[in-house]
Backbone as CSV, one residue per row, in Angstrom:
resi,resn,N_x,N_y,N_z,CA_x,CA_y,CA_z,C_x,C_y,C_z
1,MET,100.606,256.002,159.653,100.326,257.390,159.963,100.307,258.191,158.669
2,THR,99.435,259.171,158.581,99.313,259.987,157.397,100.567,260.825,157.212
3,ALA,101.052,260.888,155.972,102.257,261.657,155.677,102.040,263.125,156.023
4,GLY,103.047,263.732,156.598,103.001,265.153,156.902,102.382,265.491,158.250
5,ILE,101.788,264.533,158.923,101.197,264.798,160.234,102.157,264.314,161.302
6,VAL,102.611,265.245,162.119,103.532,264.911,163.197,102.748,264.950,164.505
7,PRO,102.681,263.826,165.210,101.924,263.829,166.461,102.617,264.697,167.509
8,PRO,101.835,265.295,168.405,102.454,266.096,169.458,103.251,265.203,170.398
9,ALA,104.234,265.813,171.033,105.023,265.064,172.013,104.098,264.640,173.146
10,PHE,104.183,263.390,173.516,103.317,262.882,174.577,104.002,263.073,175.914
11,VAL,103.305,263.705,176.841,103.800,263.897,178.197,102.957,263.006,179.100
12,PRO,103.574,262.016,179.743,102.797,261.102,180.585,102.014,261.852,181.664
13,LEU,100.838,261.359,181.940,99.956,261.941,182.937,100.372,261.458,184.324
14,THR,100.554,262.390,185.236,100.876,262.025,186.617,99.582,261.963,187.428
15,GLU,99.680,261.422,188.618,98.500,261.372,189.483,98.026,262.781,189.825
16,ASP,98.973,263.698,190.050,98.591,265.088,190.322,97.865,265.701,189.128
17,ASP,98.356,265.405,187.919,97.682,265.892,186.709,96.254,265.350,186.643
18,ALA,96.114,264.055,186.896,94.794,263.415,186.844,93.850,264.045,187.864
19,ARG,94.363,264.338,189.039,93.523,264.956,190.071,93.088,266.361,189.652
20,GLU,94.012,267.108,189.069,93.673,268.464,188.624,92.638,268.425,187.498
21,LEU,92.842,267.550,186.529,91.890,267.435,185.424,90.520,266.969,185.921
22,THR,90.526,266.065,186.886,89.267,265.589,187.457,88.572,266.720,188.206
23,ARG,89.339,267.501,188.941,88.763,268.659,189.640,88.134,269.617,188.630
24,ASN,88.855,269.890,187.526,88.333,270.803,186.507,87.019,270.298,185.912
25,LEU,86.865,268.998,185.871,85.632,268.389,185.387,84.524,268.482,186.436
26,LEU,84.861,268.184,187.688,83.843,268.060,188.731,83.354,269.381,189.312
27,VAL,84.209,270.378,189.401,83.796,271.638,190.039,82.552,272.222,189.368
28,PRO,82.548,272.418,188.034,81.329,272.981,187.442,80.113,272.055,187.565
29,LEU,80.337,270.753,187.465,79.216,269.820,187.614,78.620,269.912,189.012
30,CYS,79.484,269.948,190.027,79.008,270.041,191.412,78.343,271.383,191.685
31,GLN,78.846,272.444,191.076,78.225,273.755,191.259,76.824,273.784,190.658
32,ASN,76.660,273.138,189.510,75.366,273.153,188.826,74.372,272.144,189.389
33,LEU,74.855,270.968,189.758,73.956,269.880,190.145,74.059,269.468,191.602
34,GLY,75.178,269.794,192.228,75.444,269.333,193.586,76.150,267.987,193.561
35,PRO,77.026,267.747,194.546,77.802,266.509,194.566,76.952,265.243,194.648
36,LEU,75.806,265.311,195.310,74.968,264.120,195.446,74.432,263.661,194.088
37,ARG,73.897,264.593,193.306,73.374,264.229,191.984,74.492,263.757,191.064
38,VAL,75.649,264.409,191.149,76.791,263.987,190.334,77.189,262.566,190.710
39,SER,77.240,262.292,192.011,77.655,260.954,192.461,76.693,259.873,191.974
40,LYS,75.408,260.181,191.919,74.426,259.193,191.454,74.656,258.843,189.988
41,VAL,74.957,259.850,189.169,75.215,259.586,187.747,76.531,258.834,187.571
42,LEU,77.538,259.223,188.348,78.839,258.564,188.217,78.805,257.135,188.745
43,GLY,77.932,256.878,189.709,77.843,255.542,190.285,78.766,255.342,191.468
44,CYS,78.884,256.374,192.296,79.757,256.287,193.471,79.133,257.075,194.617
45,ASP,79.811,257.075,195.753,79.351,257.826,196.916,79.602,259.317,196.717
46,GLU,78.785,260.117,197.385,78.968,261.564,197.356,80.358,261.937,197.874
47,LYS,80.826,261.225,198.902,82.146,261.508,199.477,83.247,261.294,198.433
48,THR,83.092,260.302,197.584,84.074,260.042,196.525,84.151,261.230,195.578
49,VAL,82.994,261.774,195.220,82.958,262.948,194.337,83.608,264.140,195.024
50,ARG,83.265,264.365,196.289,83.848,265.499,197.020,85.371,265.363,197.126
51,ASN,85.846,264.165,197.428,87.296,263.946,197.538,87.995,264.184,196.201
52,ALA,87.400,263.706,195.125,88.010,263.914,193.802,87.953,265.389,193.417
53,ARG,86.841,266.038,193.714,86.701,267.466,193.429,87.738,268.285,194.193
54,ASP,88.014,267.866,195.432,88.963,268.584,196.287,90.402,268.104,196.111
55,GLU,90.627,267.223,195.147,91.950,266.697,194.792,92.610,265.881,195.901
56,THR,91.820,265.255,196.754,92.414,264.379,197.773,92.432,262.925,197.322
57,SER,91.758,262.642,196.211,91.797,261.294,195.635,91.515,261.390,194.141
58,THR,91.665,260.274,193.477,91.360,260.216,192.049,90.081,259.408,191.849
59,LEU,89.538,259.487,190.652,88.372,258.677,190.307,88.805,257.544,189.392
60,ARG,88.168,256.401,189.549,88.422,255.286,188.639,87.950,255.668,187.238
61,ILE,88.524,255.017,186.249,88.195,255.333,184.862,86.719,255.082,184.558
62,ASP,86.122,254.047,185.125,84.704,253.778,184.852,83.818,254.913,185.359
63,LEU,84.191,255.520,186.480,83.424,256.644,187.007,83.614,257.881,186.139
64,LEU,84.833,258.087,185.663,85.087,259.214,184.764,84.284,259.075,183.475
65,ILE,84.244,257.867,182.927,83.475,257.632,181.701,81.997,257.959,181.929
66,ASN,81.482,257.630,183.105,80.080,257.921,183.408,79.791,259.419,183.407
67,ALA,80.817,260.244,183.591,80.634,261.695,183.561,80.169,262.173,182.187
68,LEU,80.390,261.360,181.154,79.903,261.724,179.822,78.382,261.848,179.803
69,GLY,77.715,261.196,180.743,76.266,261.329,180.857,75.834,262.710,181.322
70,LEU,76.732,263.440,181.937,76.442,264.797,182.409,77.020,265.866,181.498
71,ASN,78.114,265.519,180.840,78.802,266.485,179.983,79.495,265.714,178.864
72,PRO,79.048,265.885,177.622,79.647,265.125,176.527,81.126,265.445,176.297
73,GLU,81.599,266.520,176.886,83.003,266.899,176.742,83.800,266.598,178.010
74,ALA,83.262,265.754,178.866,83.853,265.491,180.178,85.295,265.017,180.112
75,LEU,85.651,264.261,179.117,87.000,263.692,179.049,87.948,264.504,178.178
76,ASP,87.482,265.614,177.631,88.312,266.383,176.708,89.603,266.895,177.335
77,GLY,89.575,267.248,178.608,90.803,267.700,179.271,91.872,266.623,179.278
78,PHE,91.453,265.388,179.533,92.388,264.263,179.524,92.900,263.997,178.113
79,LEU,91.988,263.995,177.162,92.373,263.711,175.774,93.294,264.788,175.215
80,LEU,93.037,266.025,175.587,93.869,267.128,175.119,95.324,266.940,175.523
81,ARG,95.541,266.368,176.693,96.909,266.097,177.145,97.664,265.194,176.181
82,ALA,96.933,264.351,175.460,97.544,263.426,174.504,97.384,263.935,173.070
83,GLY,96.972,265.203,172.936,96.801,265.761,171.602,95.626,265.143,170.858
84,ARG,94.609,264.736,171.586,93.445,264.074,171.001,92.180,264.831,171.374
85,ARG,91.082,264.431,170.749,89.778,264.973,171.103,88.736,263.904,170.862
86,SER,87.602,264.064,171.491,86.526,263.097,171.287,85.563,263.652,170.247
87,VAL,84.991,262.752,169.499,84.010,263.115,168.485,82.842,262.147,168.624
88,PRO,81.626,262.660,168.726,80.490,261.744,168.810,80.457,260.815,167.601
89,ILE,80.079,259.584,167.824,80.114,258.585,166.763,79.236,258.981,165.583
90,GLU,78.144,259.694,165.835,77.279,260.087,164.727,77.918,261.145,163.833
91,CYS,79.027,261.728,164.276,79.721,262.722,163.466,80.771,262.107,162.556
92,VAL,81.039,260.825,162.713,82.045,260.177,161.883,81.422,259.881,160.540
93,GLY,82.176,260.208,159.486,81.650,260.115,158.131,81.615,258.725,157.569
94,ALA,81.765,258.652,156.283,81.572,257.415,155.529,82.715,256.444,155.718
95,ALA,82.814,255.523,154.797,83.707,254.371,154.919,85.147,254.730,155.253
96,ASP,85.634,255.845,154.734,87.029,256.155,155.032,87.191,256.787,156.407
97,GLY,86.095,257.038,157.107,86.161,257.533,158.474,86.521,258.995,158.596
98,ASP,86.641,259.704,157.499,87.017,261.108,157.557,85.792,261.970,157.277
99,ALA,85.119,262.382,158.327,83.862,263.115,158.189,84.044,264.412,157.414
100,LEU,85.112,265.137,157.702,85.310,266.411,157.030,85.521,266.210,155.538
101,CYS,86.341,265.231,155.164,86.566,264.969,153.735,85.264,264.587,153.045
102,ASN,84.471,263.749,153.680,83.194,263.360,153.081,82.254,264.548,152.957
103,LEU,82.227,265.396,153.971,81.394,266.582,153.920,81.828,267.482,152.771
104,LEU,83.136,267.648,152.608,83.641,268.485,151.523,83.350,267.880,150.156
105,LYS,83.487,266.561,150.028,83.177,265.908,148.751,81.722,266.147,148.366
106,VAL,80.837,265.928,149.316,79.416,266.088,149.031,79.090,267.547,148.755
107,SER,79.640,268.468,149.545,79.335,269.884,149.327,79.864,270.357,147.976
108,HIS,80.995,269.824,147.538,81.529,270.173,146.215,80.565,269.712,145.122
109,LEU,80.094,268.475,145.223,79.154,267.960,144.227,77.841,268.740,144.251
110,LEU,77.379,269.108,145.446,76.161,269.910,145.541,76.343,271.275,144.890
111,SER,77.492,271.885,145.130,77.727,273.204,144.536,77.773,273.113,143.015
112,MET,78.345,272.032,142.489,78.362,271.847,141.035,76.943,271.629,140.507
113,ALA,76.175,270.830,141.202,74.836,270.483,140.729,73.869,271.658,140.784
114,PHE,74.033,272.522,141.778,73.076,273.610,141.952,73.618,274.982,141.567
115,SER,74.755,275.018,140.940,75.336,276.280,140.493,74.435,276.928,139.447
116,ASP,74.397,278.252,139.448,73.627,278.976,138.433,74.123,278.655,137.029
117,GLN,75.398,278.307,136.919,75.999,278.055,135.613,75.930,276.586,135.205
118,SER,75.427,275.736,136.086,75.397,274.313,135.742,74.183,274.005,134.879
119,THR,74.353,273.010,134.070,73.231,272.563,133.249,72.397,271.596,134.076
120,PRO,71.118,271.506,133.780,70.302,270.532,134.513,70.906,269.137,134.379
121,GLY,70.938,268.416,135.468,71.518,267.077,135.451,73.034,267.093,135.454
122,ALA,73.648,268.186,135.953,75.114,268.281,135.967,75.734,267.153,136.777
123,LEU,75.008,266.654,137.719,75.468,265.527,138.527,74.814,264.278,137.946
124,ASP,75.617,263.481,137.234,75.020,262.302,136.591,74.802,261.177,137.601
125,ASP,74.113,260.144,137.155,73.765,259.039,138.046,74.997,258.365,138.638
126,ALA,76.041,258.206,137.833,77.264,257.552,138.321,77.906,258.376,139.429
127,GLU,77.953,259.711,139.256,78.522,260.577,140.295,77.669,260.519,141.563
128,LEU,76.367,260.529,141.373,75.465,260.454,142.515,75.659,259.152,143.287
129,MET,75.762,258.051,142.567,75.908,256.748,143.213,77.302,256.540,143.800
130,ALA,78.276,257.339,143.383,79.632,257.236,143.927,79.735,257.844,145.324
131,ILE,78.732,258.623,145.709,78.734,259.233,147.041,78.269,258.182,148.040
132,PRO,79.086,257.870,149.043,78.641,256.898,150.049,77.381,257.404,150.751
133,ALA,76.427,256.529,150.930,75.153,256.917,151.553,75.369,257.520,152.934
134,ASP,76.317,256.958,153.690,76.525,257.507,155.032,77.159,258.887,154.983
135,ALA,77.826,259.231,153.870,78.358,260.587,153.722,77.204,261.568,153.552
136,LEU,76.217,261.187,152.747,75.033,262.039,152.595,74.288,262.164,153.924
137,ASP,74.171,261.051,154.634,73.505,261.078,155.939,74.246,261.991,156.908
138,ALA,75.571,261.916,156.911,76.372,262.761,157.803,76.178,264.229,157.463
139,CYS,76.124,264.540,156.172,75.895,265.929,155.758,74.514,266.403,156.195
140,ALA,73.522,265.549,156.009,72.161,265.913,156.410,72.092,266.161,157.916
141,ARG,72.758,265.305,158.695,72.767,265.490,160.157,73.486,266.783,160.529
142,ALA,74.592,267.077,159.843,75.339,268.303,160.140,74.487,269.531,159.841
143,ILE,73.790,269.507,158.720,72.935,270.641,158.358,71.789,270.775,159.357
144,THR,71.170,269.667,159.723,70.080,269.700,160.700,70.568,270.242,162.040
145,ALA,71.743,269.807,162.474,72.304,270.294,163.739,72.559,271.795,163.676
146,MET,73.069,272.266,162.543,73.319,273.705,162.396,72.007,274.483,162.405
147,GLN,70.976,273.963,161.719,69.678,274.635,161.704,69.069,274.684,163.102
148,THR,69.169,273.596,163.828,68.637,273.540,165.189,69.347,274.547,166.083
149,ARG,70.666,274.583,165.979,71.434,275.521,166.798,71.104,276.961,166.424
150,GLN,71.004,277.230,165.107,70.680,278.581,164.660,69.311,279.010,165.188
151,SER,68.343,278.113,165.153,67.007,278.419,165.676,67.056,278.712,167.171
152,ALA,67.853,277.930,167.895,67.983,278.142,169.337,68.629,279.486,169.637
153,VAL,69.647,279.840,168.866,70.313,281.131,169.068,69.337,282.262,168.775
154,ARG,68.591,282.129,167.682,67.598,283.158,167.352,66.560,283.302,168.466
155,ALA,66.076,282.178,168.970,65.060,282.204,170.023,65.601,282.841,171.296
156,GLY,66.872,282.617,171.581,67.486,283.180,172.775,67.710,284.669,172.685
157,ARG,67.801,285.179,171.472,68.074,286.612,171.284,66.801,287.434,171.162
158,LYS,65.662,286.765,170.962,64.402,287.507,170.779,63.810,287.897,172.099
């Protein structure tokens, strides 16, 4: 474990907790799509979805996982209980697995290279090659995602 990081106290999940979290997941999905469409994506009967939504039963883990097809944050309520969160695999950075650190490393080198006060070629070949390729790819994807979102927000406000 990384020094200085204290994990949150883990509180075991009860069946009632699981039912409540499942309800919190299913209610908006059922309101938007209807229980029948939700059940088809989850791979179960409509009655199973209704029972889980109404907290009279629980859903199997495989059915809960299938909810990610409808909402990429479907399991976040469960993970939050354990002090965790989900991150799409494409957001994970380079070899050390720390996307934020890799993003910061690359952004620092970019700021040095493109600073008004930097000399041309401030980033030498060795420094450039020291950047893991997947870190650059992760940065490019992050920038593209931000540009796409910004364009969507602009379009929605016009």
